[in-house]
C-alpha positions, 0 to 999 in steps of 0.5 A: 685770192679767192678760190672756188673748188668743185662747187655746185651752185643751185638757185630755186631748184635750178642747177647753174654750175656743177664741179666749178673750180677756179682761182681769182688771183691778186693782181689779175682781172678774172671775167665770169661770162656766159649767156643771159641767165647762165648764173653770172650774178648768182655766182657773184652772190655765192662768192660774196657769201649770200648764196651757199654752195651745194657742194665744194667750197669757196675760200678767201686767202685760204679761209672757208667762206660760208653764209655765216662767216661771209659778213667778215669776208665782205669787209674785204670786198667792194661791190659794183652792182649791175643796177648802179642806180643802187649807189646813186647817193654817192653822186649827190652832195651830202646835204641832199641825198635822195636815197639812204646810204645804208640801204645801198651801201658799198661795203663799209658795213655791208651790202643790201641786195634790196631791189632798186627803189621805185623813187629812183626812176631815171637810169644813170647816164654812161658818164654817171656810171663811169663817175660812180664806178671811179668814186666807189673804187676810190672809197674802196682803197682798203678793199682787197677784192673788187666784184663788179656785175656787168659794169659796162653793160650800158657803155660805149666801146670807148667808155668800156675801155675807160671802165676797164682802165679803172679795173686794171688800176685795181689789179695793178695795186695787187687786188683781186678783181672779178667782173661778170660781163658778156662784153667782148672787150672785157672778156678779151682783156681778162687774164682769166675767163670763166665761162658758165 
């Protein structure tokens, strides 16, 4: 379970949230939604411990998450970034990777928030995005918290439902699932919606 209590989130001097409180429970889908620029990605980065809260707190299973303690907590988390191209190496045979796994790791040892390499020019197809999401979640079987940033942004309605099925399976396995999304299908299927 992940809890946010009376949190203020500020990025670059801009206040994105004040007094934000919610609990993302094990076995449930929690959707963070809001217009573009409302702070969805910044909130996810705060929940992963990359950004501090200005006031209030974030806790994981009752333990306080801070920037200093976050690396240990991220070992409990799997992350699907908005730019899924960052994980492209997982779709390639091990003999011929075009990007380094340690640069774009899903958390075995940590996550790099570096920008996508310019050498990764071609965007992933919707089918590749789905396959990559499934593979990332398969490799994250030991992770208790799943965090995804706009995972269905480039998917059709039918593909969005397939992506939702992947997340439902994670929730049914007792995991905490947080998805940042503006897609109505995802918002409608969530047990809890946090509107920024």
